[in-house]
N, C-alpha and C positions, 0 to 999 in steps of 0.2 A: 480747956475750952478757950477759943479765941474770943477776945473782948473787943467789941465795936462800940464806940461812943456815938450818941445821937448828935445831930447838928441842931441849930436854933429852931428849925421848923419841926423837930421831932422825927425827922425821917433818917434813915440809916445810910451813911455813906458807903454803900455796899459794892462799889466797883471791884475791889479785890476779891470779895466773896463770890461775886458773879463770874469772875475770870476763873477762879478755882472750880466753880460749879460747871461751867461750860467745858473746862478742860477734862473734868471727870466724865462728863456726858460723851465728849469726843472719844475718850478711851473706852467708854462703855460700848460705843458703836463699833470700835475695832474688835472688841471681844465677841460682840454678837455676830459679826460676820465670820469671824474665825469658827465660832460654833456652827454657824450654818454650813460652812464648807465642810468641816470635819464630820458633823453629824450626818449630813447627806451622804458623804463617802461611806461612813460606817453602815448606815442603813441600806445603801445600795449593795453592799456586800451581802446583806441578808435577803432583801427583797428583789435584788437584781437591778440591772441597769436599763430595763425596758422603759419606754416612754411612760407607760402607765404607772410603774413603780416610782419613778422620778417625780412625775406630777403629783402623786399621792403625798410624797414626802414634803414637796414644796407647798402643796395646798394646806396640809396640816400646820406647817411652820407659820404661814401667813394667818391661818385661822386662829392660832394661839396668840399672835400678836394683836389681832383685832379684838379677840376676847379679853385679853388683859387690859387693853385700853378702854374697852367698854365699861368693865367693872370698876376701873380706876376712876373714870369719869363720873359714874354714878355714886361713888363714895367720896368724892373730893370735898364736898361740904362738911364732912365729918372729920376731916383731917386737919389738925391744928399745926402739925409740924411735918411738911412734905419732905424735907431733906432727911429727916430720921427714917421715915418709911422708905424713902429712896435707897438709904444706905442698907437697910435690912433686906430689901429686895435684891440688891447687888450681892450681898453676902450669901443669900439663899441660892442665887443663881450660880455663884461660884462653887458653893458646896455641892449642889446637885451635879455640876459637871464633874467633880472629883469622883462621883459614884457612876459616871456614865458607862464606863467599860463593863462594870458589874451588871448594870441594867441591861446592856446589850447582850450579855450572856443569856439572860432570861428571855429576852426578845427573840433571839435566834431559836431557842428550844420551843417556845410557843408557835413561832412562825412555821417551823418544820411540821408541827402537828397540823396547823391550819392548811399548809400547802399540800400535804398529802391527801387531804380531803376535798380540796377545792380547785386544784390546779386545772382541772378540765372545765371549770366554770369561771370564765374570766371575770364576770361581773361580781360574783360572790367572793372571789379571791381578792379583787379590788377593794370590796367593802371590808373584808377581814383585815386587809393591810391597813386600811384607813383607821379602823378601830385600834389596831396595834400601834401604828405610828402616833395616833392621838394620845394613847396612854403613855407613850414615851416622851413626846415633845410638848404636850399641852402645858404642863407645869413650867418648864424653863421659858418657853415662848411667851406665856402669859405674864411671867415676871418681867420679861423684856418689855412687852407692850405696855405694861402699866407705868413705866418710868416716864414716858413723855408727857402725859397729862399732869402727873404730879409736879414735874419741874416747871412746866408751862404755867401752872397755877401758882407756883412759888414765885417765879420771876415776875409774872404780870402783876403781883401784888406789890411790887417795888418799882415798877416802871409804868408810866402812862402810855403803854405801847404793847398791846397784846399781840399784834402781828409781828412786831420785832421780837418779842419773846419766843414765839413759836418758830419764826424763821431761823433765829439763832440756834435754837435747840435742834430742831429738825436738820438744819444745814450742817452743823458741826457733828451731830451724830452720824449723818450720812457720810461726811468726809472721813470720820473715823472708820466707818465701814469700808470705804474705798482703800484706806491705808491697810486695814485688816486683810482685804482681798489681796492687795499687793504683797504684803509681808508673808502671808500664808503660801502663796504660790512661788514667790521669787527668792524668799529668804528662809523662813522657818521650817516648813515641811521638808525642803531639800536638805536642810542642815540638821535638824533634830528629829524629824519624823512627826507622824500625826499625834501620837499619845502625848509626847512632850510638849508639842504646840498647844494641845488642848489643856494640859495641866498648867502651862505658863499663863494661858488666858484665864483660867480659873483663878489662879493666884492673883492676877491683876484685878479681876473682878472683886475679890475679897478685899484687896487693898482700896479699890474705889469706894466699896461700901463703908469700910472703916474711916475713910477720909470724910465721906458725907456725914457720918454720925458726929464727926468732930466740929462740923460747921455750926454756927449759932442758930438757934430756932427763931427765925423772924416770924412775925405775925403777917398774915396775908390780908390785904385790904379788899374791900368789896368792889364790885364793878363800878359802882356809882363813885366811889373815892378815886378809883383809877382812871375814871374818865370815860365818856361814852365812846363806843367804838365807831358810831356813825358820825360822819363829819359833813359839813356843808359842801355842796358840789362846787367845783371850780367854774361851772357854767351857771348862768342865772336861770336854770330851770329846775323847778322843784322835782325832787326824786321820791319814789316810793321805796319801801324797804325791799331789798332784793330777796327773791325766793329761788329755790332750785339749786342752790349752790352745793349742798351735800350730795344730791344725786349726781351733779356734775363732777364732783370728786371721785365718785365711783366709776364713772365713764373715763376719767383720766387715768385711774388705776387700771382699768381694763385695757385701754389703748397702750399704756405703758408696758404691760405684759405682752401685748401683741408685738410691740416694737422690739422688746428685748429678745423674744423668741425668734422672730423673723430675722433680726440682724444677726443673731448667732448662727442660724441655719445657713444664711447667705455668705457671711464673711468667712466661715470655716472652709468654704470652697476655694478661697483665696489664700487664707493663712494656714490652713491645715487644722487637724484636730488635736493638737497638743494641748496639754494643761495650760500652757502659757497664752495660747491664742484665746481660750475661754477666759482666762484671768484678765487679759488685756481689755477685752470687751466689757467684762463685769466692773473693772475699775473705772473705765471711762464712763459707763452708764451711771455709776454712783457719784462720780465727780460732778457730772452735769446736774444731777439732782441736788446735790449738796451746795454747789456754788450758786445755783439759781435760787435756792431758798435763802442763802445768806445775802445775796444781792437785793432780793425783794424785801428782806427784813429791814434794810436800810431806809426804804421808802414807804413801806406798807402802811404805817401809822401817820405818815406825813402828807400823803396825797389826799385830796379832798374826795376823791371817788375811787376807792380801792376796787369796786365792782367792775368799773370800766377797764382798769388795768387787768383784772383777773380775766374778763372775757377777751380782751385783746391778746393775752398770752395764749389762750386756747386757739384763736384764729391763726396766729402767727406760727404756732406749733404745726398746725396742718399744712401751711404753706411751706414750712421748713422740711417737712417729711416728703412733700412732693418734689422739692428741689434736690434733696440728698439722694433719693432712691435711684434715679437714673445714674447717678455717680457711681453706685455700687457695681452696675453693669459694665462699667469701663475698667474696674480695678484689675481684672485678669490681664488686660493689655498693658497696664501701667507697671504691673509687678513682674512682667516677663524678665525685664533687664535685671531686676533685683535677684530673682531666684536662679536666673541663668549664670550668674557670676559665681564661679567655683570658689573664689576667695572671699565671698561675703562673709562678714562677721555676724555671728548670732545676735549680738547686741544691736547692730545696725537694723537687722530684720525686725527685732522687737521694737525698736524705736519707730521705725516706719509703720508698723502695725498700730502702735499707739497713736501716731499721727493721723492715720487713715480713720481709726475708730473715733478720734476726736472730730474729724471733718464730717463724718456721717452722723454721730450720735449727739454731739455736745449741744448743739442749738435746741433740738427737740427736747432733750432732757433738762436743759437749763430752764426753758420755758415751763416745763412740767413741774420742776422744783419750785419755780417762782409762784406758781398758782397757790401753794399752800398758805404762806403768810398773808397773801392778798385775801384768800378765802376766809381766814380766821377774822380779819378785819371786818369783813361783810357779814358774818354769821354770828359774831359773839353776842351772846344773850346776857341777861341779867345774872345768870348762874356762873358767869365767869369764864375766863380764858381757858382754864383746865377743862371744863366741861365741853367747851367748843373745840378745843384741840382733840379730845377723846372722840367726839362726834365725827370730826373731819377725818381722823385716822381710821375709825371704824368703817366709814363709807369707802374710803379709798382702798383699804385692805380687802374689803368685800369685792370691790371691783377687780383688784389684782387676782383674787382667787378665781373669779369667773373668767377673767381674761387668760389666765395661764392655762386652765383646764380647757376652755373653748379652743384656744389657739393650738395647744398641743394635740387635742383629740379630733378636732373638726376642721378648723380654719386653714392651717398650714397643709394638712393632708388633702383638703378639698381644693384650695386655691393656689397653694404654693407661697413662697416667701415674698416675691415681688408684689403680688396682688394683696397679700396680708399687710404689707407696709403701706400700700396705697389705700387700702381699706381703712387703716388706722388714721391716715391723714384725712380721709373723707369723714370718718366719725368725728374727728376734731372740728372740721368745718361745719358739719351738721350741728354740733353742740353750739358752736359759735352762733350759727344762724337762729337757733332756738332762742338763745338769750337776747339776741338783737330784736327778734319779733316781740318777745315779752317786754323787753326794755325796762328801764328804771326811771325814765323821765328825764335823763340827762341829755339825750339826743332827740331831735324832732322825728316823729314817726316816719316821714318820708325817707329820711336817711336810714333809719333802721331797716325799713322794708327793702329798699334798693340794695343795700349791702348784703342783707340776708339772702335776697333772691340770687345775687351774683355768687355768693358762697355756696349755695345749694347747686347751682349749675356746675360750678368747678368740682364740688364734692361728687356729683353723679358722673361726670365725665372723666375725672382723673384715673380711676382704676382701669379704664379701658385705653384712654388716650395717652397715658404717660408710660405704658409698658414698652420697655426698651431692651430688656435682658435678652441675650442670645443663650438659649439652653445649653447648646453644645459648647459654647465658649466657657460658660460658667462651670460646666462639668469637665473642663479640660485638665483639671488638677494642676494648675500652673505651679503650685508649691512643690509639686513632685516631679513634673515633667517639662519644666521650663527649658532645661538643657537640650532635651531631644527636640522640642519644638523650635528652639532657637539655634539649632545645629548650624555651625559656621557663621553664626551672627546674621543669618539671612532669613530666619524663620519669622512667620507671621501667625499669630495664634488663630486668627480668623481664617486665613488660607488653609492652615493645617486641619483645623476642625471641619472645614467644608468638605474634606475628603471622606468624612464619616457620616453615616445615617444615624439619626437618633431614633432607636426603636421603642425606648421606654424611658420614662422620666417621671419619678414620684418622690414626694417628700413626706416624711413622717417621723419615725425614730431616727432617720438618716435621710440624706440626699442619695437616691439610688437611681442609676441610669444604666442602660444597655446601649452600647455603640456597635456599629458594624462597619468594617473597612470595605473598601471597594472590591477586595478580593473575596468577601463574604465571611470573613472571621469576625466573631463576636466577642466582646469583653464586657465584664461587669464592673462598674465603678460605684464605689460607695464614698460619699463626701469627697468626690473628685479623684480618688485614688483607685487604680485597677486592683480588684481583689479576686480575680479569676477570669479565665478566658476558655475558649474552645480550641486554642492552639498552643501558645507559648507556655501556659501553665499546666498543661495536661500531665506532664511527668509528675509534678508535685501532687496535683489533685488526685491522680490514680494511686500513686505510691503511698499516700496517707492511708489507704485502706489495704493495699496489697502487701506492703512491707511488714506491718505489724502481724499480718496473717501468717507470715513465714515463721514468726517466733511463738505465737500463742499456743498453749497446750490444746485448747478447743476452739472451735469456730461456731459458737452457739449465738452469742449475743454481742452486738457492737453498738457503741454510741459515738456519734459524730458531734462535736460541739463546733458549730459554725457551718451552716449549710452552704453558703456562697453560691456558686453555680449549680450545686448539687451533683457534681461530677464524682466527688469522693464518695458520697453515699450511693450513687448509681453504680460505681465500680464495685463497692462492697456487695451489692446485690447480685453481681456476677458469681460471687463465692458462695459456698454452701452455708450461709449464716441462717439461723432460725428466725432472728429478728434484727432489724437495723433501725435504730431510732436516731433522728436528726434534731438537734436543738438549734433554733435560729432566733435571734432577738428581734429581727425586723421583718414584719409581714411584707414590706415592699420587696425585700430580697427574695423571700419565698416566691412571690408573684412573678419576679423577674426570672428566677431559676425555672419555674414551671412553664413559663410562656416562651422563653427564648433560648433555652439550652436543652430542649426536650430530646434532641437526637442522642445526647450523652447521658441523660438523667431520667428518661421517661419512667423508669421502673420505680424511682423514688416516689412518684405520685400514683402508681398503678398496682405495684406489687403488694399483696396482702401482708408481706413481712415487714414492710416499711411504714414508719409513721413519723410525721414532722410535727414538732411541738414549738409554737411561737412562745418561747420563754427564755429565761436567762440561764446559760450553762452552769454557772456557779451555784445558782439557787437549786437547780435540778440535783446536782451532786450533793449539795449540803442537806437538802430536805427530803429527798425521796430515797427510801432504803432499797435501792435496786443494785444489782451487781452485774458486771459485764466482763466478757473475756477480753475485749479490746475497747479502750477509750481513746479516741483520736480528737485532738484539739487543734483546730486551725482557724484562729481568730485572725484579725488583721494585725498590723505591726505593734510591737510592744511599747512604742513611744506615744501611741494614741490613747487619749483619755477615753475610757469605756472599754477598751480592750486590754489595757495594761494590767488589770487585776487577774488576768488569765495567764500571767507569766510570774506569779509569785510562789514562794514556798507554801503559803497557805492554800493556794489553789492545787498545787501538786499533791498536798496531803488529802484534800477532798477527793481527788481522782484516785489516789492510792487506796482510800478506804472503800471505794466502790469496785475494785478489781476483784475477780474471782481468783482462787489458787491457780497459778500458772498464767495469770492474765498479764496483758501488756498495755502500757500507756504510751502513746505516740504524741509528741508535741511538735508542731511546725514552728520553726524559728528562722527568720531570714537573717542573712549576714550582710546585706547591702545597706548602706547609709547607717551602720551601727559601729560604734567604737568597739574596739577588741575587748576592752575591759567589761563592757556591758554584755556582750555575748558570752564571755567566760563566766560573768556573775550569774546569768541565767542557767548556764551549764551547771555551775556549781550548786545552784539552788535545787536543780532537778536531782543531782547526785546526793544531796543531803537527805532526800526523802527515800530514793530508791537505791538499793545496794548494787544494782547492776544496770549499766547504761551503755548504749551503743549509739553511734552517730552515723547516718547516711547523708550524702550530699548530692543535690541536684542543682546544677548551675549556681544560682544565688541563694538557694533555699537549703536548709538542713532539716532532717527529721531526727529527733531525739527519741530513741526507743528505750523504755525503762520497765523494770519488773523487780519483784521481790525474789525471784528465782533466776538462776543463771540463764542468760540469753543464748539459746542454741537454735540453729537452723538445720533441719534434716533434709537429706536429698529426696526423701520420700514426699515430704510436704511440698517441696518445690515442684516436683514432678506432677503431684496431684493438682496443683494450681494452674501449671502451664498446660495441663491436658484439657482444661475447660475452654472450649472454643471462643467464648466471648472474651476471656482474659487473654488468650493467645492473639486474637485479632487486634485488640487494643495495644498490646505491647509490640506487635509488628508495626503498627502505625506509628509507634514511637521509636522505631529503628532498633528495637530490642528483640533479637532473634533466638536468644539461647539463655540458659540459666547462667552461663559465665557472664554475659553482657549484663544481665540483671544484677548480679552480685558485684559487678564493677562499681556499683554506686555505694557500696559499704566503704567506710573510711576509718572509723575509730572504735576499738573495743573499749572495755571499761578502764583498762590501765591507760589507754590513750586519752580518755576523757579526763581521768584524774590528773594526768600530766599537763594537759592543756589548761585545766582550771586551777592548777597550783599557783600559789602566790596571790590569789584573790582573797581579799578580806570581806567578811560579812556576807549577807544574803539579801536577795530581793524579796521583801515581805510586803504584806498589806500595810503595816504601820511604818515601814521604811521603804517606800516605793522608789528606790534609787533609779531604776531604769526610766520609769515614767517621767521623772523630773530631770534627769541628766541627759538622756539620749536625744531629746529634741534639739539639743544644741549642736549635734553632729549630723543632723539631716541635711543641713545647708552645704556641707563641704563635698569634696569629690568623692565619688564611689570607690573607696580604697579596697584593694584586694588583701588587706591585712589578715582578716579571719580566714579566707580561703587558703592563704599561703601557710597559716599556722595549723589548720586542720590537715593540710597536705603533709607538712613536716612531721606531725604526730602519727600520721597514718602509716609511715614507712615501718614501724615496729608493731603495728596492730595485726592481730590474728583473726582471720575470718572465723566466726563462731559456729563451725560445724559441729554437730553432735555425732551421731553414729553414721554419718554418711561420708561423702567424697572428701578426701584430704590430699588427693594426689597433685603433684607439682604442675602438671600440664593444665589442670583446671584453674589453678591460681594464675598461672601465666596468661591464660586466655581472659581471665577476669580483668587483670591489669591492662592488657593491650586493648581490651574493648573501650577503655576510657579515651583513647586516642581520637576516635571519631566524634565523641561527644565533647571533648575539649575544643575541637575545631569549631563545633556548632556553638559552643559557649564563648568563642573568640579568645580562648587562653592563648598567649603567645606560644609559637612553636618551640622556642628554646625551653620554655618551662615544661612543656609537654614532654620533650625528650629527656629532660633532667628527671622528671617523675618516673618515666619508664625505666631509665637506667638504675635509679636508686631502689625503686620497688622490685625490680626483677633480680637485683643483685642480692636480695635478702634470702 
């Protein structure tokens, strides 16, 4: 045990101890954020990535934090050695984490039973998930929440500075969380995976707990001994005791969640939806809170009127939000040059995204963080700083829960991100005005009322008068299409987007828009990126249902994961399927498909064989015991967070388990803006699950066909499908006039797939999501033809998988020659086309 001697006044020279304790709490924040990131990812693999499921997990997480803080605050007077209890809490948290994978096995089994019974009743399913998430997370999150009041009680017993104690603890813990967010996204998960990162965090938690147990047990002084938290005003006006601080902290928590959600929704339209974009925003948000709290802790117990500082921070936050929000609308213009540069380094892009996030978020979050120690100074009661900290944390966390749920379910879908941000600013100014009107006696009433009235006028006018964003420019997808917009260095994003009509724009689980060109062609954009159209993407969208139908033993039941424009499901309904089920995670996408692509998908919403479920595709496969002849998966790109878990071995196993005998799984996989190694890794991951794999290629897209039985195409099946008038008409519109031309899109048999994937180590899994974390680094570079060329090289020895049908040489020659016109359409160089023809036909 460390020995500390007392000074002449009987007090303990505790500075080294305080430094150790603050360091431990900093590290504790690092672990807590790592747990939040990892547990949320793990639970999303069970509950799904829908906005409701994510909000449920986040709500339970914050509820547990508040609950732990509440009970710790109520028990604080009975605790004689806070550091000892803190140490035990940290050890218990680390130990629980070591058991978390085993706990998740049980959660998955229970959720599958719940889902089967309640998936058609969204509200009941949400309640069931809340209960299940609570049973999983309440214990560890309550352990986390209890630590802050304990240590605040401990530190305030040795310093005449309750605000400083809370500010230091909250600030350093939040800065530790920021470091944890950064390390998880940029270092640990990419290097060692989810499980190893979680176990490392658990180990650190246990070390923190043991170190806390080693600290000497100091006695805690009473509030009277520590000094009164209320100080004389710097003004010569008598003040009354401030009230309403705790409800104000709840409002601050609510507006904080409004800001975090709206910033994320808007900035991903500029940054893209990679894991690094979200991490950048989260790290910046936490840094602002932590630095603000630390800065305020330096002055919280020194200023004579902390209430006035607290109220000023609220008002300044509202003004800062109003100033920064129009700035976001200009970001697509400013990022044009960055994303249009083919040689731009990924590190430079991330650095600029951090800089922009700081410019937008830092001042509002700094002021929000500063409110906490100032509030503690204003509300500390005779029960001590620990109880005051507990009260403040509980009210703030309650506001965070309300703000998170209201923003995700109501405010952003109803108002959009820009209005949500401005509304948050207005709420801050309204709160500021309420405090001014009530006053504390430090300002003369006429100044209170005049400033309050001015603030209310600004709060009422801002959500309407400060709206500056151009919806078409925000949905331009500058992170993906800057080069096309800036073609030749003369492009202007405003002029380019003025050529399109915005037919539909909604925010919810994603930013969804439908644009129409002057020629009348429509395309669907999700978070700024085109994920389907009624022209250029038709080959892929139709092939995703037609090509697996050439292989499948039966054509009874088909499942489409990812509705998109609905063209894939609509094309499937041209075929003699008994049922076609479509799984779509976003209701906004479903509404866009139904309202604006009806010429090609009308049957999806009218045919009795069709049903659309607004659910997560992984959850459907995991929890519902249904089997299909064909499962087609067409999410967006594998580098996008939220879609990446549909390109892992674990997902392919889920799909495989739901196939009927002779069934076929079809996975869409783009090869543009992908490093060759990542494309091969996914190809190898599919092959590790299915013994038979073929690859078809359409321009920059590939279709990976997989089955447990040999993949064979019969001439009879082709004839049956081509004899269907609707199928024939759609193929003719795609310039496909014969079976030979259709078969020209076949490239790799199973041996070709094995050859292409050879030399690749490892697999892309849920716990080692290599593609999600590595591939975003390659999206900024030029669109290289590496994958296309390697597929072509391996295709020369591939054999068309005909069963008992046509094998004559003339059909094969026709198939190869048909590629020439499509290569011209795809802008493949003529020299490469001729080489392909010569090598293919010489076989």
